[in-house]
Backbone as numpy.savetxt, mean C-alpha at the origin, in Angstrom:
# Nx Ny Nz CAx CAy CAz Cx Cy Cz
-16.57 -2.20 21.47 -15.44 -2.68 21.04 -14.35 -2.32 21.35
-13.37 -3.47 21.25 -12.17 -3.23 21.39 -11.43 -2.44 20.21
-10.46 -1.41 20.79 -9.86 -1.05 19.80 -8.20 -0.32 20.16
-7.40 -0.35 19.10 -6.27 0.54 19.48 -6.28 2.19 19.28
-5.97 2.88 20.23 -6.32 4.11 19.81 -5.20 5.33 20.00
-4.84 6.02 19.06 -4.24 6.67 19.09 -4.12 8.25 19.90
-3.34 8.47 21.58 -3.96 8.77 22.68 -2.43 10.18 22.28
-1.62 9.93 22.16 -0.69 10.95 21.78 0.37 9.90 20.44
0.82 11.17 20.36 1.74 10.83 18.84 3.41 10.18 19.76
3.99 9.25 18.73 4.99 8.16 18.76 4.98 7.77 20.20
3.45 7.43 20.56 3.71 6.50 21.73 2.28 5.48 21.34
2.86 4.54 22.72 2.10 3.20 21.86 0.69 3.79 21.92
0.03 3.03 21.42 -1.04 2.59 21.04 -2.17 2.19 22.41
-3.06 3.57 22.97 -3.76 2.69 23.61 -4.55 1.71 23.36
-4.77 1.30 24.05 -5.65 -0.65 24.23 -6.91 -0.08 25.03
-8.10 0.45 24.16 -9.32 0.61 25.15 -10.70 0.08 24.59
-11.79 0.38 25.49 -12.96 -0.41 24.49 -13.56 1.01 24.69
-14.26 0.79 23.04 -14.62 2.18 23.13 -16.14 2.03 22.26
-16.69 2.95 21.82 -18.12 2.73 21.42 -18.50 2.34 20.03
-18.83 1.25 20.30 -19.37 1.11 18.36 -19.79 1.95 17.47
-19.01 1.70 16.48 -19.45 2.71 14.74 -20.52 3.10 14.60
-21.00 3.47 14.24 -22.73 4.27 13.50 -22.62 3.84 12.17
-23.40 3.18 11.85 -23.61 2.38 10.37 -24.45 3.86 9.49
-22.83 4.35 8.54 -23.59 5.43 7.76 -24.97 4.95 7.47
-25.71 5.90 6.47 -26.52 5.57 5.59 -26.29 5.10 4.00
-25.39 5.48 3.46 -24.91 4.33 2.52 -23.50 3.45 2.21
-23.94 3.70 3.50 -22.14 2.05 3.89 -23.07 0.74 4.74
-21.80 0.30 5.80 -21.74 -1.19 6.30 -21.13 -0.38 7.54
-21.39 -1.64 8.41 -20.11 -1.74 9.48 -19.76 -3.37 9.20
-18.55 -3.38 9.24 -17.34 -4.94 9.12 -17.22 -5.47 10.61
-17.36 -6.18 10.57 -16.55 -7.26 11.91 -15.10 -7.44 11.60
-14.50 -6.91 11.61 -13.11 -6.90 11.14 -12.39 -7.61 10.89
-12.14 -8.96 9.87 -11.59 -10.23 9.87 -10.32 -9.94 10.22
-9.50 -8.79 9.23 -7.54 -9.16 9.47 -7.58 -6.90 9.07
-6.57 -6.64 9.78 -5.99 -5.22 9.21 -5.17 -5.27 9.22
-3.81 -5.06 7.91 -2.26 -4.58 7.83 -2.16 -3.56 8.96
-0.46 -3.80 8.90 0.15 -2.63 9.43 0.92 -1.47 8.82
0.87 -1.19 7.98 1.15 0.10 6.83 2.22 0.93 7.58
3.36 1.14 6.49 3.89 2.17 7.09 3.42 3.41 6.59
2.26 3.63 6.70 1.48 4.65 6.29 0.76 5.12 7.30
0.43 4.91 7.96 0.05 4.67 9.86 1.09 4.78 10.18
2.59 4.22 10.73 3.55 5.09 11.01 3.51 6.17 10.77
3.16 7.37 9.55 3.10 8.50 9.17 2.65 9.17 9.73
1.61 9.09 10.08 0.08 9.10 11.09 0.54 8.71 12.66
1.31 8.01 12.91 1.17 7.75 14.45 2.33 9.06 14.82
3.83 8.78 14.17 4.35 9.97 14.43 3.93 11.77 14.37
3.19 11.69 14.02 2.34 12.61 13.90 2.91 13.87 11.90
3.43 13.09 11.37 3.75 13.22 10.00 2.46 13.15 8.89
1.14 12.68 9.32 0.54 13.11 8.53 -1.04 14.88 8.40
-1.48 15.02 8.29 -2.26 16.49 8.39 -3.89 16.34 8.82
-4.58 14.59 8.59 -5.75 14.43 8.93 -5.69 13.19 10.37
-4.26 13.06 10.99 -4.42 12.30 12.26 -4.36 13.32 12.80
-5.09 13.04 14.05 -4.82 13.89 15.69 -4.92 12.51 16.29
-4.49 13.05 17.55 -5.27 11.45 18.70 -6.16 11.97 19.11
-6.84 10.59 19.72 -7.80 10.55 19.46 -8.70 9.35 18.71
-7.59 9.11 17.11 -8.35 8.57 16.27 -7.46 6.88 16.33
-7.87 6.52 15.67 -8.02 4.68 15.18 -7.29 4.74 13.73
-5.90 4.58 13.59 -5.57 4.11 12.68 -5.68 3.03 12.00
-5.64 2.26 10.70 -5.94 0.91 9.95 -7.04 1.25 9.01
-5.95 1.50 7.70 -7.01 1.07 6.27 -6.80 -0.42 5.53
-5.41 -1.04 5.77 -6.22 -2.64 5.37 -6.64 -3.35 5.89
-7.89 -3.54 5.12 -8.86 -4.37 6.07 -9.90 -4.89 5.36
-10.40 -6.49 5.83 -11.41 -6.74 5.48 -12.44 -7.44 6.16
-13.12 -7.54 5.92 -14.63 -8.25 6.75 -15.81 -8.94 7.27
-17.25 -8.91 7.88 -17.66 -9.71 6.56 -18.97 -8.36 8.13
-19.97 -8.22 6.68 -20.62 -7.19 7.51 -22.05 -7.21 7.83
-21.94 -6.81 8.94 -22.63 -6.78 10.52 -24.35 -6.44 10.23
-23.72 -4.93 9.93 -25.12 -4.17 9.98 -25.22 -3.33 8.60
-25.54 -3.33 8.03 -26.30 -2.27 6.55 -27.10 -0.92 6.73
-26.64 0.02 5.92 -27.52 1.05 6.18 -28.63 1.11 5.28
-29.46 2.03 5.28 -30.58 1.61 4.00 -30.31 2.11 2.41
-29.00 2.54 1.96 -28.67 3.09 0.94 -27.80 2.06 0.76
-27.23 0.94 1.61 -26.32 0.42 0.87 -26.65 -0.69 -0.11
-25.68 -0.82 -0.45 -25.77 -2.35 -1.40 -24.79 -3.72 -1.25
-24.58 -3.25 -0.03 -24.69 -5.02 0.63 -25.50 -5.57 1.64
-25.49 -6.54 1.72 -26.07 -6.88 2.84 -25.40 -7.40 4.69
-26.13 -7.78 5.59 -25.09 -8.73 6.65 -24.56 -10.39 6.32
-24.01 -10.41 6.46 -23.62 -11.55 6.07 -22.22 -11.43 5.13
-22.15 -10.30 4.21 -20.99 -10.95 2.87 -19.71 -10.20 3.72
-19.32 -11.10 3.39 -18.17 -11.27 3.41 -16.93 -10.39 2.42
-16.35 -9.07 2.72 -15.59 -8.34 1.55 -14.50 -7.23 1.89
-13.61 -7.16 1.18 -12.46 -6.41 1.03 -12.86 -4.82 0.77
-11.76 -3.98 1.34 -12.09 -2.36 0.46 -10.92 -2.18 0.97
-10.98 -1.38 -0.71 -9.65 -0.79 -1.16 -9.41 0.67 0.09
-8.61 1.23 0.45 -8.15 2.11 0.97 -9.43 3.60 0.84
-9.10 3.43 -0.39 -10.08 4.90 -0.88 -11.11 4.32 -1.50
-11.71 5.07 -0.62 -13.52 5.18 -0.43 -14.19 6.00 -1.44
-13.91 5.75 -2.81 -14.98 7.08 -4.16 -15.87 7.49 -3.69
-16.49 8.41 -3.54 -18.49 8.85 -3.99 -19.21 8.21 -4.51
-18.77 7.86 -5.69 -19.47 7.37 -7.00 -20.05 7.82 -7.43
-19.94 9.11 -7.64 -20.80 10.24 -8.47 -20.26 11.30 -9.16
-18.74 11.98 -8.21 -18.44 13.22 -8.72 -17.78 12.62 -10.40
-17.34 13.28 -11.10 -16.40 13.15 -12.71 -15.20 11.78 -12.68
-14.40 12.90 -11.56 -13.21 11.18 -11.32 -14.12 10.01 -10.93
-15.55 9.55 -10.54 -15.83 8.64 -10.05 -16.17 7.55 -11.69
-17.12 8.69 -11.45 -17.91 8.73 -13.05 -17.07 8.28 -14.59
-15.62 8.30 -14.91 -14.36 8.27 -15.88 -14.02 6.77 -15.48
-13.89 6.19 -14.52 -13.27 5.08 -13.57 -12.20 5.07 -13.11
-11.99 6.66 -12.53 -10.34 7.04 -11.62 -11.01 7.83 -10.31
-11.77 6.24 -9.39 -12.13 6.95 -8.08 -11.00 6.79 -7.15
-9.62 6.24 -7.26 -8.61 6.88 -6.30 -8.56 7.92 -6.51
-8.79 8.48 -7.31 -8.52 10.73 -7.28 -10.25 10.95 -6.83
-11.14 10.36 -6.32 -12.44 11.45 -6.41 -11.46 12.19 -5.01
-12.50 13.80 -5.11 -12.24 14.93 -3.89 -12.84 14.92 -2.90
-14.10 14.07 -3.02 -14.77 13.33 -1.46 -14.47 12.05 -1.53
-13.16 11.59 -1.57 -12.88 10.46 -0.70 -12.87 10.31 0.52
-13.20 9.40 0.87 -13.16 9.22 2.49 -11.53 7.84 3.11
-10.87 7.71 3.74 -9.52 6.97 3.79 -10.17 6.33 5.19
-10.37 5.43 6.04 -10.67 5.02 7.07 -9.14 5.00 7.36
-8.75 5.85 8.69 -7.51 5.62 9.42 -6.80 6.72 9.28
-7.69 7.64 7.93 -6.87 8.95 8.31 -8.35 10.16 7.35
-8.59 10.77 9.21 -9.88 11.20 8.75 -10.91 10.88 9.56
-10.97 9.67 9.25 -11.97 8.80 9.96 -11.85 7.25 10.78
-12.09 7.28 11.40 -12.13 6.09 12.47 -11.80 4.74 11.80
-10.47 3.93 11.67 -9.60 2.51 10.79 -10.43 1.64 11.19
-9.53 1.12 10.86 -9.65 -0.89 11.69 -8.81 -1.11 12.51
-8.01 -0.90 12.99 -7.36 -1.11 14.20 -8.31 -1.43 15.17
-9.82 -2.39 14.91 -9.99 -2.61 15.83 -11.12 -3.64 15.65
-12.31 -3.93 16.71 -13.43 -4.72 16.54 -14.28 -4.90 15.55
-14.71 -3.32 14.65 -15.27 -2.84 13.88 -14.95 -1.69 13.39
-15.27 -1.44 11.47 -15.02 -0.17 11.28 -16.02 0.31 10.90
-16.90 1.12 10.31 -17.69 1.66 9.73 -17.48 2.49 8.13
-17.30 1.98 6.87 -17.48 2.05 5.96 -18.75 2.29 4.82
-18.22 3.83 4.63 -19.06 4.41 3.70 -19.12 3.78 2.44
-20.12 5.10 1.28 -19.79 4.06 0.16 -19.27 3.11 -0.06
-20.03 1.88 0.12 -19.82 0.67 0.47 -20.06 -0.05 -1.27
-20.22 1.24 -1.85 -20.13 0.67 -3.69 -18.40 0.06 -4.24
-17.59 0.37 -3.11 -16.61 0.45 -2.84 -15.96 -1.49 -2.86
-16.39 -1.96 -2.26 -16.47 -2.91 -1.24 -16.68 -4.08 -2.46
-16.05 -5.23 -2.47 -15.65 -6.50 -3.54 -15.93 -7.57 -2.29
-16.33 -8.42 -2.78 -16.75 -10.03 -2.38 -14.99 -10.75 -1.70
-15.28 -10.57 -0.89 -14.05 -11.12 -0.56 -14.22 -13.57 -0.97
-13.45 -13.84 -1.66 -13.34 -14.75 -2.47 -12.84 -16.31 -1.18
-13.26 -17.27 -1.54 -13.08 -17.49 0.35 -11.92 -18.22 0.11
-11.65 -18.84 -0.79 -10.17 -19.41 -0.71 -9.19 -18.86 -0.55
-9.51 -17.44 -0.35 -8.86 -16.38 -0.29 -8.24 -15.86 1.27
-6.79 -16.07 1.74 -7.00 -15.66 2.90 -6.99 -14.04 3.96
-7.73 -13.83 4.46 -8.11 -12.61 5.15 -6.94 -12.27 5.29
-5.62 -12.86 5.62 -4.57 -12.12 6.08 -3.93 -11.28 5.12
-4.00 -12.01 4.11 -3.50 -11.93 2.98 -4.36 -11.17 2.04
-6.00 -11.30 2.29 -6.20 -10.23 1.71 -6.38 -8.86 2.21
-6.21 -8.55 3.14 -5.88 -7.23 4.20 -5.05 -6.59 3.41
-4.03 -6.84 3.32 -2.19 -6.56 2.61 -3.00 -6.46 1.42
-4.13 -7.17 0.80 -3.94 -6.06 -0.94 -4.86 -4.90 -0.87
-5.33 -4.39 0.00 -6.32 -3.34 0.38 -5.08 -1.75 0.14
-3.71 -1.53 0.14 -2.70 -0.62 -0.04 -1.45 -1.56 -0.66
-1.41 -2.01 -0.13 0.08 -1.75 -1.22 0.29 -2.91 -2.29
-0.69 -3.83 -2.12 -0.48 -4.32 -3.69 -1.24 -3.84 -4.70
-2.10 -3.64 -4.59 -3.12 -2.34 -4.96 -2.48 -1.23 -5.66
-1.75 -0.55 -4.34 -1.02 0.40 -5.62 -0.08 0.55 -6.49
0.51 -0.65 -5.87 1.97 -1.30 -6.57 0.88 -1.89 -8.28
-0.03 -2.62 -8.16 -0.42 -3.23 -9.69 -0.87 -1.75 -10.46
-1.49 -0.82 -9.92 -2.02 0.19 -10.38 -0.95 1.63 -11.09
-0.06 0.96 -10.29 1.90 2.00 -10.96 2.34 1.36 -11.88
1.61 0.03 -11.56 2.82 -0.90 -13.06 1.94 -1.06 -14.16
0.55 -0.95 -14.06 -0.45 -1.37 -14.98 -0.56 0.05 -15.63
-1.47 0.90 -15.15 -2.18 1.74 -15.55 -1.23 3.08 -15.65
-0.23 2.92 -14.88 0.51 4.44 -14.70 1.97 3.95 -16.25
2.57 3.46 -15.27 4.10 2.64 -16.13 4.20 2.06 -17.15
2.77 0.97 -17.86 2.16 0.25 -18.56 4.04 -0.24 -18.55
4.39 -1.18 -17.88 5.17 -2.03 -17.53 5.28 -3.08 -19.10
6.46 -3.49 -19.80 6.02 -4.66 -20.77 7.06 -5.41 -20.94
6.53 -6.94 -21.34 7.56 -7.93 -21.08 9.34 -7.05 -21.84
9.78 -8.00 -20.42 10.88 -7.52 -20.98 11.78 -6.14 -20.80
11.12 -5.22 -20.44 11.65 -4.04 -19.78 12.12 -4.28 -18.49
13.13 -3.43 -17.99 14.07 -3.02 -16.62 13.02 -2.02 -15.62
12.94 -3.23 -14.94 12.22 -2.38 -13.38 12.89 -2.25 -12.61
13.43 -0.94 -11.98 13.86 -0.94 -10.63 12.87 -0.39 -9.50
12.98 -0.57 -8.42 11.90 -0.72 -7.31 13.01 0.00 -5.69
12.94 1.23 -5.40 13.67 1.54 -4.72 12.99 1.32 -3.58
13.28 0.44 -2.54 13.12 0.07 -1.23 12.22 -1.01 -0.88
12.20 -2.37 -0.72 11.50 -3.50 -0.72 10.72 -4.10 0.91
10.13 -2.42 1.25 8.93 -3.17 2.26 7.76 -3.58 1.52
6.38 -3.10 2.13 5.01 -3.98 1.52 4.62 -3.64 -0.06
4.85 -2.30 -0.31 4.39 -1.95 -1.90 5.76 -2.67 -2.66
7.06 -2.35 -2.23 8.74 -2.27 -3.22 7.97 -3.82 -3.13
8.09 -4.96 -2.37 7.77 -6.37 -2.89 7.17 -6.38 -3.50
5.80 -5.88 -3.40 3.81 -6.29 -4.38 4.83 -6.00 -5.63
5.50 -4.80 -5.36 5.88 -4.45 -6.78 6.77 -5.38 -7.91
7.64 -5.74 -7.05 8.46 -6.98 -7.67 7.84 -8.26 -8.06
7.01 -8.76 -7.28 6.42 -10.42 -7.33 5.20 -9.45 -8.51
4.98 -8.55 -8.65 3.78 -8.40 -9.75 4.55 -7.77 -11.22
5.71 -7.44 -11.20 6.75 -7.16 -12.41 7.06 -8.33 -12.43
6.92 -8.73 -11.77 7.95 -10.63 -12.14 6.39 -11.37 -13.13
5.92 -10.98 -12.75 4.25 -11.83 -12.60 4.05 -11.68 -14.18
4.33 -9.94 -14.69 4.18 -9.31 -16.40 5.03 -9.43 -17.21
6.00 -9.99 -16.65 7.37 -10.42 -17.22 8.76 -9.60 -17.92
8.33 -8.51 -17.32 9.70 -7.12 -16.87 11.05 -8.30 -15.94
12.33 -7.64 -16.10 13.22 -7.88 -15.04 13.35 -6.68 -14.71
13.75 -6.99 -12.78 13.61 -6.29 -12.27 14.87 -6.50 -11.01
15.37 -5.06 -10.81 16.06 -4.19 -9.48 16.37 -4.23 -9.08
15.88 -4.44 -7.18 15.36 -3.66 -6.60 16.67 -3.62 -5.59
16.24 -2.39 -4.42 17.09 -1.35 -4.56 16.73 -1.24 -2.81
17.86 -1.52 -1.46 17.51 -1.46 -0.21 18.88 -1.09 0.79
18.70 -0.80 2.08 19.27 -0.67 2.70 19.86 -2.16 3.96
18.74 -2.98 3.65 18.79 -4.68 4.64 19.16 -5.32 3.95
20.29 -6.36 3.77 20.34 -6.72 3.48 20.22 -8.49 3.09
18.85 -8.16 4.61 18.36 -9.63 4.26 16.95 -8.84 3.65
16.64 -8.35 3.61 15.41 -7.49 2.36 15.96 -8.09 1.23
16.65 -7.34 0.51 17.33 -7.96 -0.68 17.70 -9.28 -1.01
17.62 -10.35 0.37 18.56 -11.39 0.01 16.76 -12.38 -0.16
15.96 -11.71 0.69 14.27 -11.91 0.33 14.09 -11.94 -1.21
13.84 -10.61 -1.50 13.63 -10.41 -2.76 14.27 -11.26 -3.55
15.60 -11.71 -4.17 16.04 -11.90 -4.86 15.80 -13.63 -4.68
15.15 -14.51 -2.94 14.69 -15.84 -3.96 13.87 -15.91 -3.41
12.56 -14.25 -4.28 11.34 -15.04 -4.81 11.51 -14.29 -6.53
12.94 -13.97 -7.00 12.50 -13.83 -8.28 13.11 -12.88 -8.74
14.05 -11.85 -7.48 14.71 -10.73 -8.57 15.64 -10.75 -8.97
15.60 -9.37 -10.05 17.06 -10.39 -11.01 18.51 -9.77 -9.90
18.24 -8.89 -10.04 19.37 -8.23 -9.33 18.89 -7.64 -8.07
20.25 -7.15 -7.08 20.09 -6.40 -5.61 20.77 -5.55 -4.99
20.61 -4.18 -5.57 21.40 -2.99 -5.16 21.20 -3.16 -3.42
22.27 -3.18 -2.66 22.46 -2.50 -1.13 22.71 -1.21 -1.29
22.15 -0.40 -0.94 22.67 1.34 -0.95 23.23 2.01 0.02
23.66 0.82 1.05 24.27 1.55 2.07 26.42 0.98 1.52
26.47 -0.16 0.61 27.51 0.19 -0.11 27.84 0.06 -0.92
27.11 0.71 -1.87 26.75 0.55 -3.43 26.51 2.02 -4.23
26.69 2.72 -4.73 26.36 3.63 -5.82 25.05 3.02 -6.42
23.94 3.84 -6.05 22.42 3.29 -6.51 22.67 3.23 -8.15
22.95 4.13 -8.32 22.78 5.03 -9.33 23.78 3.99 -11.36
24.61 4.01 -10.42 25.63 3.54 -10.99 25.27 1.83 -11.42
24.94 1.21 -10.35 24.94 -0.46 -10.13 23.38 -0.08 -10.68
22.36 0.93 -10.97 21.56 0.29 -11.88 21.52 0.05 -12.85
22.60 1.73 -13.28 23.16 1.61 -15.16 23.51 0.47 -15.74
24.56 -0.70 -14.81 25.52 -1.56 -15.13 24.83 -2.37 -15.49
23.75 -2.74 -14.69 22.59 -3.77 -14.50 22.02 -3.62 -15.34
21.10 -2.83 -15.97 20.19 -3.08 -16.75 21.07 -2.89 -18.40
22.28 -2.49 -18.21 22.79 -1.85 -19.54 22.17 -0.49 -19.80
21.90 0.30 -19.22 22.38 2.07 -20.01 21.07 2.36 -18.63
20.52 1.97 -18.20 18.95 2.65 -17.38 17.83 1.75 -16.92
17.26 2.12 -16.47 15.96 1.21 -15.98 14.91 1.81 -16.90
14.56 0.89 -18.22 12.91 1.36 -18.38 12.24 2.33 -17.54
11.77 1.54 -16.31 10.40 1.70 -15.20 11.29 2.33 -14.11
10.79 2.80 -13.05 11.63 2.59 -11.69 10.55 3.91 -10.85
10.61 2.78 -9.75 9.42 3.23 -8.71 10.57 3.16 -7.09
9.58 4.55 -6.79 10.21 4.75 -5.87 8.88 4.84 -4.14
9.31 3.80 -3.46 8.63 3.72 -3.09 8.99 3.96 -1.80
9.05 4.99 -1.50 9.66 4.69 0.43 9.65 6.74 0.25
9.39 7.67 -0.38 8.98 8.31 -0.10 10.25 9.78 -0.17
11.27 9.75 -0.06 12.15 10.02 0.62 12.48 10.80 -0.14
13.41 12.06 -0.38 14.52 12.89 -1.56 15.59 12.12 -1.47
16.19 11.35 -1.24 17.37 10.50 -1.22 16.68 9.37 -2.38
15.60 8.77 -2.11 15.64 7.74 -3.01 14.60 8.53 -4.32
14.04 9.26 -4.03 13.78 9.82 -5.41 14.73 10.34 -6.19
15.20 10.53 -6.24 16.45 11.60 -6.64 17.39 10.13 -7.59
17.63 8.87 -6.57 17.88 7.61 -7.33 17.24 6.80 -8.30
15.79 7.62 -7.93 14.93 6.25 -8.92 15.00 7.63 -10.31
15.20 8.45 -10.01 14.75 9.10 -11.40 16.35 9.72 -12.40
17.03 9.10 -11.43 18.78 9.27 -12.21 19.64 7.67 -12.91
18.81 6.87 -12.35 19.16 5.08 -12.81 17.84 5.10 -14.22
17.81 5.96 -14.30 16.57 5.17 -15.67 17.34 5.56 -16.88
17.30 4.82 -17.98 17.43 5.03 -19.35 16.79 6.73 -20.35
17.11 6.78 -20.85 16.13 7.98 -21.88 15.06 7.73 -21.87
13.71 8.64 -21.68 13.01 7.88 -21.62 11.96 7.44 -21.29
12.91 6.96 -19.50 12.17 6.14 -18.83 11.42 6.96 -18.05
10.33 6.09 -17.77 9.18 6.56 -16.25 9.85 6.14 -14.87
9.63 7.58 -14.20 9.09 7.47 -13.07 8.30 7.34 -12.10
7.87 6.51 -11.39 6.64 6.72 -10.78 6.36 6.41 -8.99
6.01 7.55 -8.65 6.62 7.63 -6.92 5.01 6.99 -6.35
5.49 6.22 -5.30 4.83 5.99 -4.52 4.62 5.76 -3.18
5.78 6.57 -2.79 6.32 6.69 -1.00 5.42 7.64 -0.92
4.47 7.58 0.52 3.71 8.61 0.68 4.54 9.93 1.10
4.77 10.99 0.87 5.92 11.65 1.54 6.02 12.40 2.76
6.68 12.08 3.65 6.17 12.67 5.15 6.46 14.81 5.33
6.21 15.09 6.16 6.53 15.90 6.77 5.50 17.14 5.52
6.00 18.39 5.16 4.86 19.24 3.83 5.55 18.36 3.10
6.33 17.54 2.43 6.12 17.11 1.18 6.93 16.89 0.23
7.48 18.38 0.29 8.42 19.06 -0.57 9.68 18.47 -0.30
10.41 18.15 -1.88 11.04 17.22 -1.66 12.62 18.43 -3.05
14.13 18.02 -2.97 14.46 18.54 -3.49 14.73 17.37 -4.80
14.63 17.46 -6.34 14.67 17.30 -6.75 15.66 17.73 -8.19
16.35 16.12 -8.81 16.95 16.82 -10.04 16.33 16.94 -11.05
16.28 18.48 -11.59 15.18 18.49 -12.88 16.20 18.34 -13.74
17.25 18.48 -13.89 18.57 18.20 -15.10 18.16 17.46 -15.68
18.04 16.21 -15.02 17.63 14.24 -15.09 16.72 14.37 -15.64
15.52 14.48 -15.30 14.29 14.59 -15.86 14.16 15.37 -17.15
14.59 16.67 -17.49 14.85 17.56 -19.16 16.05 16.84 -19.56
17.05 16.54 -19.65 17.82 16.18 -19.67 17.51 15.15 -20.67
16.71 13.60 -19.85 16.94 12.60 -20.68 15.33 12.40 -20.89
14.70 13.54 -20.79 12.76 12.85 -21.17 12.24 12.72 -20.80
12.33 12.60 -18.99 11.95 10.89 -18.94 9.94 11.06 -18.62
9.24 10.65 -18.16 8.37 10.90 -17.28 8.08 10.69 -16.19
7.52 11.00 -15.95 7.50 11.27 -14.35 5.68 11.76 -13.64
5.28 9.59 -13.13 4.05 9.89 -12.50 3.83 9.53 -10.68
3.08 10.16 -10.11 2.40 10.01 -8.89 1.02 8.56 -9.54
1.11 8.25 -8.07 0.27 6.72 -8.52 0.37 7.07 -6.52
-1.48 6.47 -6.22 -1.97 6.43 -5.32 -3.24 5.37 -5.34
-2.80 4.32 -4.46 -4.34 3.48 -5.19 -4.81 3.00 -5.74
-5.44 2.08 -5.77 -6.28 1.68 -7.04 -7.45 1.66 -7.57
-7.97 2.09 -8.93 -9.92 2.18 -8.64 -10.53 1.07 -8.33
-11.24 1.03 -7.77 -12.07 -0.10 -7.15 -12.31 -1.22 -7.90
-13.15 -0.43 -9.47 -13.27 -1.58 -10.21 -12.31 -2.46 -10.61
-11.37 -2.20 -10.38 -10.37 -3.77 -10.61 -10.12 -4.11 -10.02
-10.97 -4.26 -8.92 -10.59 -5.26 -7.77 -10.72 -6.71 -7.83
-11.72 -7.04 -8.66 -12.55 -7.99 -9.14 -11.70 -9.09 -10.19
-10.54 -8.47 -11.00 -9.28 -9.21 -12.22 -8.49 -9.49 -11.18
-7.79 -8.72 -10.12 -6.61 -8.98 -9.22 -6.85 -9.87 -8.59
-8.22 -10.65 -7.36 -8.73 -11.30 -6.71 -8.73 -12.68 -7.76
-8.75 -12.00 -9.04 -9.40 -13.22 -10.05 -7.86 -14.25 -9.95
-7.34 -12.77 -10.33 -5.40 -13.32 -11.05 -4.99 -14.41 -9.94
-5.06 -13.68 -8.56 -4.66 -14.21 -7.00 -5.62 -15.94 -6.80
-6.65 -16.21 -7.43 -7.61 -16.98 -7.21 -6.89 -17.79 -8.25
-6.69 -17.61 -9.34 -6.17 -18.60 -10.34 -4.84 -18.92 -10.20
-4.00 -18.53 -9.19 -2.90 -18.24 -8.80 -1.93 -18.15 -9.81
-1.85 -17.21 -10.37 -1.14 -16.94 -11.62 0.00 -16.13 -10.45
-0.54 -16.19 -9.81 0.71 -15.23 -9.21 0.23 -15.76 -7.33
1.73 -15.97 -6.39 1.60 -15.77 -4.61 2.01 -15.18 -4.78
1.01 -14.26 -3.75 1.95 -13.24 -2.62 1.76 -13.72 -1.26
2.04 -14.46 -0.90 1.74 -14.85 0.13 2.55 -14.59 1.07
4.05 -14.11 0.59 5.07 -14.37 1.15 5.51 -12.67 1.52
3.94 -11.98 1.16 4.41 -10.60 1.99 3.10 -10.45 2.85
3.00 -11.40 4.06 2.86 -11.72 5.27 2.99 -12.44 5.86
3.87 -11.70 7.12 5.68 -12.12 7.61 5.23 -12.53 9.08
4.01 -12.54 9.44 3.62 -12.78 10.89 2.05 -11.92 10.85
1.39 -12.85 11.80 0.06 -12.07 12.42 -0.06 -12.24 13.89
-0.32 -10.55 14.58 0.29 -10.10 15.27 -2.21 -10.03 16.67
-1.31 -10.15 17.16 -3.03 -9.47 17.97 -2.55 -8.10 18.00
-3.15 -7.06 18.46 -3.98 -5.92 18.56 -2.58 -5.15 19.57
-2.42 -5.36 20.75 -1.71 -5.26 21.67 -0.19 -5.31 21.11
0.04 -5.93 19.84 1.11 -5.52 19.48 1.81 -5.08 18.90
0.61 -3.96 17.99 0.79 -3.00 16.72 1.28 -1.99 17.05
1.84 -1.51 18.05 2.24 -0.84 18.63 3.76 -0.64 18.02
4.16 -2.14 19.09 5.91 -2.49 18.55 5.53 -2.95 16.85
4.78 -2.97 15.79 5.20 -2.55 15.09 5.79 -1.58 14.20
4.84 -0.58 14.75 4.76 0.45 14.46 6.43 1.89 15.09
6.66 0.92 15.69 8.66 1.18 16.49 9.16 0.72 15.57
9.17 -0.08 14.99 9.81 -0.60 14.55 10.27 -0.33 13.56
9.40 0.20 12.79 9.57 1.29 11.55 10.22 3.19 11.09
10.93 2.72 12.32 11.78 3.55 13.02 13.28 3.62 12.47
13.66 2.56 12.17 14.64 1.66 12.02 14.14 0.49 10.94
15.32 0.25 10.10 15.17 -0.76 8.70 14.75 -1.72 9.38
13.73 -2.72 8.90 12.74 -3.89 9.23 12.88 -4.81 8.50
12.32 -5.87 8.86 12.19 -7.37 8.58 11.21 -7.48 7.34
11.87 -8.80 6.43 10.92 -8.17 5.47 9.40 -8.80 5.76
8.76 -8.57 4.78 7.38 -9.20 4.99 6.83 -7.72 6.05
5.55 -8.04 5.88 4.26 -6.97 6.67 3.52 -8.05 7.58
2.67 -6.60 8.61 2.55 -7.70 10.17 1.15 -7.50 9.45
-0.40 -8.30 9.96 -1.34 -8.55 10.06 -2.27 -8.67 11.10
-2.65 -8.02 11.74 -3.73 -8.23 12.85 -4.64 -8.63 12.37
-4.70 -10.01 13.47 -5.80 -11.06 12.74 -6.52 -11.45 14.70
-6.21 -11.07 15.47 -6.82 -10.59 16.87 -6.70 -9.64 17.12
-8.65 -9.21 17.54 -8.98 -8.58 18.06 -9.27 -8.15 19.08
-10.54 -9.37 19.72 -10.46 -9.92 21.21 -9.54 -9.41 22.43
């Protein structure tokens, strides 16, 4: 099969013909329809993720059709499926209590096992996979696997956003833009923060109530003023110290911070704990979404209760992935790229 292989950190991926994956006993082989290019992949590409090594194949936002099924698989050849990027084992206490996204035996293709920047991908624990409705475009479905599911879990299960509350979102990349669209659907008022005016204008055109440009505005002051005393909920979607502290500091008393951005390096940040302490804030971490929540999310999209198509800015081929990753070293344009051509 053809795949984009990481041969050296921070260097163009190598487009190669590699051996087809072996089908897991408890899983399937998917012929990949589409795979999103995510900032989490960027962290691995530059060498900042502990599980990514030279020789690996990245790609964790994918959907496809089953071309081979193992003897213990729950799906069969011909099934069109979408995968959460966290594959829970299904047997541990986390999986059994409905929080498979915290499974200690989890497998994440692209981070420790071969991912979907390839024509084929092996998917163990296939009970996590759900059927891809015919009327949902694969390019959109691929983007759900990380950014949309992570944002949905953060807003509903972690922050429990309510109608009329103010939600501040720091960073309007894939997760941030997803969170903005979903928060508006939930009836919240939304402030988006970024340093790229083009992204802010795009978010505004899609329904953001207030936009704050962090390159020329004091973020905390601007959010506090716009929300009449601070946001009820604030989401950090970049994983850096500056935006984490802005997220905490822009909250009102008893506000809820949710950390979504993957921290780079050793993961340690300096945090304004005085703000957490004095305003009696709640601080949540959030990563992924339990697999069992997928059908309700897909149903919401099928019923056109929300339009997530603005998330996909461009469809690309496998050879163009390196350019997308390089672009993430600086300010990027709105929307995300999805690989739809693999041959």
